[in-house]
C-alpha positions in Angstrom: 0.0 0.0 0.0 1.4 3.4 -0.9 0.0 6.2 1.1 2.6 8.7 -0.1 0.9 9.3 -3.4 -2.3 10.5 -1.6 -0.5 13.2 0.4 -0.8 16.8 -0.6 2.4 18.9 -1.1 1.8 20.4 2.4 1.7 17.0 4.1 4.7 15.8 2.1 6.7 18.8 3.2 5.7 18.3 6.9 6.8 14.7 6.6 10.1 15.8 5.1 10.7 18.3 8.0 10.6 15.5 10.6 14.2 14.3 10.6 14.8 13.2 14.2 13.1 10.3 15.9 10.5 11.0 18.6 8.9 8.9 21.3 5.5 10.2 20.4 4.2 12.0 17.3 0.6 13.4 17.5 -1.0 13.8 14.1 -3.8 16.1 15.1 -6.9 16.8 13.0 -5.6 13.8 11.1 -8.5 13.4 8.7 -7.8 10.2 6.7 -4.5 9.8 8.5 -2.2 10.0 5.4 0.6 11.9 7.2 0.5 9.7 10.3 0.5 6.6 8.1 3.6 7.8 6.3 5.3 8.5 9.6 4.3 5.1 10.9 5.6 3.4 7.8 9.1 4.9 8.2 9.1 4.5 12.0 9.5 8.2 12.7 8.3 7.6 16.3 8.0 4.9 18.9 4.2 5.6 18.8 2.3 7.6 16.2 -1.0 9.0 17.6 -3.9 9.7 15.2 -6.2 12.4 16.7 -9.5 13.6 15.3 -13.0 14.4 16.5 -14.9 12.7 13.7 -15.8 9.1 14.8 -16.5 7.8 11.3 -13.1 8.8 10.0 -11.3 7.2 12.9 -13.4 4.0 12.7 -12.2 3.5 9.1 -8.7 4.5 9.9 -8.5 2.1 12.9 -9.7 -0.7 10.7 -7.0 0.0 8.1 -4.4 0.2 10.8 -5.4 -3.1 12.3 -5.4 -4.7 8.9 -1.9 -3.5 8.0 -0.2 -2.8 11.3 -2.2 -5.1 13.7 0.5 -7.7 14.5 1.6 -7.9 18.1 5.0 -6.4 17.4 3.4 -3.3 15.7 0.3 -2.8 17.9 2.1 -0.5 20.3 3.5 1.7 17.5 0.1 3.5 16.9 -2.9 4.7 18.8 -6.2 6.3 17.7 -7.8 9.0 19.8 -11.3 10.4 19.1 -10.6 13.5 21.1 -10.5 17.3 20.9 -6.8 18.4 20.4 -7.0 20.6 23.5 -7.4 17.4 25.6 -4.4 15.3 24.3 -3.6 12.5 26.9 0.2 13.2 26.9 0.5 12.3 30.6 -1.1 8.8 30.2 0.5 7.4 27.1 4.1 6.9 28.2 6.1 5.9 31.3 8.2 9.0 31.3 6.0 11.7 29.9 8.1 14.6 31.2 11.3 13.3 29.6 9.9 11.6 26.5 10.0 13.9 23.5 6.6 14.7 21.9 6.0 16.2 18.5 2.5 17.7 18.1 1.4 18.4 14.5 -1.5 20.8 14.0 -2.2 21.4 10.4 -5.2 22.4 8.2 -7.1 24.5 10.7 -7.3 28.3 11.0 -4.7 30.4 12.9 -7.1 31.4 15.6 -8.0 27.8 16.4 -4.3 26.9 16.2 -3.6 29.4 18.9 -6.5 28.2 21.0 -5.3 24.6 20.9 -1.7 25.7 21.6 -2.8 27.6 24.6 -4.7 24.6 26.0 -1.7 22.3 25.4 0.9 24.6 26.8 -1.2 25.4 29.9 -1.3 21.7 30.8 2.1 20.5 29.4 4.3 23.6 29.2 6.9 21.8 31.4 7.2 18.9 28.9 9.9 18.8 26.2 7.4 19.6 23.5 7.9 20.3 19.8 5.2 21.4 17.3 4.7 21.5 13.6 2.1 24.1 12.7 0.5 24.8 9.3 -2.4 27.2 9.8 -4.7 28.0 7.0 -5.0 31.7 7.9 -3.5 34.3 10.3 0.1 33.3 10.2 1.2 36.6 11.6 -1.0 36.1 14.7 0.3 32.6 15.1 3.9 33.8 15.0 3.1 36.6 17.4 1.7 34.1 19.8 4.6 31.7 19.5 7.1 34.5 20.2 5.0 35.6 23.2 5.3 32.1 24.7 9.0 32.0 24.0 9.0 29.1 21.6 12.1 28.8 19.3 12.4 28.0 15.7 13.7 24.6 14.4 12.7 25.0 10.7 10.2 26.7 8.5 9.0 26.3 5.0 6.6 28.0 2.5 4.6 25.7 0.3 2.4 27.0 -2.6 -0.4 24.6 -3.3 -3.4 25.2 -5.6 -2.3 28.9 -5.8 -2.4 29.4 -2.0 0.6 29.8 0.3 1.0 27.8 3.4 3.6 28.5 6.1 4.9 25.5 8.0 6.6 26.1 11.3 8.6 23.6 13.2 9.0 25.1 16.7 9.9 23.9 20.2 10.2 24.9 23.8 13.7 25.4 25.1 15.0 26.2 21.6 17.3 29.2 21.3 16.8 30.4 17.7 14.1 33.1 17.7 11.0 33.0 15.5 10.7 35.9 13.0 7.4 37.6 13.0 7.3 37.6 9.1 9.5 34.5 8.5 13.2 34.2 7.9 14.3 30.7 6.6 11.3 30.0 4.5 11.7 32.6 1.8 13.3 31.8 -1.5 12.9 34.9 -3.7 14.4 33.2 -6.7 10.9 31.6 -6.9 8.3 33.9 -8.3 5.6 32.1 -6.2 7.3 33.3 -3.0 7.4 36.9 -4.3 3.7 36.7 -5.2 2.9 35.3 -1.8 4.6 38.1 -0.1 2.9 40.7 -2.3 -0.4 39.1 -1.6 0.2 39.2 2.2 1.0 43.0 1.9 -2.1 43.6 -0.1 -4.2 41.7 2.4 -3.1 44.0 5.3 -3.4 47.1 3.1 -7.1 46.2 2.6 -7.5 45.8 6.4 -5.7 49.2 6.9 -8.6 50.9 5.1 -10.6 50.4 8.3 -9.6 53.2 10.6 -10.1 51.0 13.6 -7.5 48.5 12.4 -3.9 49.6 13.1 -1.9 47.2 10.9 0.7 49.6 9.5 3.4 48.0 11.6 2.7 44.6 10.0 2.7 46.1 6.5 6.1 47.8 7.2 7.6 44.5 8.3 6.5 42.6 5.2 7.6 45.6 3.0 11.1 45.4 4.4 11.3 41.9 3.0 10.1 43.2 -0.4 12.5 46.2 -0.5 15.6 44.2 -1.7 13.6 42.5 -4.4 12.2 45.8 -5.7 15.6 47.4 -5.8 16.9 44.5 -7.9 14.5 45.4 -10.8 
């Protein structure tokens, strides 16, 4: 069975960004579980956890997992959780939860919900050695602002253009020294026209918001325009 061919570019990039091995990887809002299945297949973690709140999806996923990874030697390598992401059972799934390394993947939901879920997780498990991969659908600036306020550090970041939409992928962790840039640092490759268009689109988005006198977003516009300035001067 080849799950890789079913994965979107975003999921493939998230998969590629997971280089080290973890005790636990949590594929949150896992939908059909393609990302988690790829991680399970290449043994990226001792246990891959599939998390979603849609029972029907998880019933089918669990049946597939039992069919292909149901042998005794594999059964402990995956778990299915029908649960809200804000209630992840980190404390109960391992013998040493405060020393085991957990990677929590939250992708495909809005930025505001991403922040809400992050707040819930950090309030319960902020003393654990947590890492996150985040790929919000909207409000990347707000997400970055939140991560900076909570003193998370950057491991890696990437910008993927899929179906003419840009998606920022952030790999961050607690107790990591490298700061997170509010507008991105490592993800930009301005030799790619798609990256320039994404940046221009982001600026235009905030310029539209700025037309509302109650919205003070000029500071955000300025930060994005600083990225654009070297590109403009090259032409």
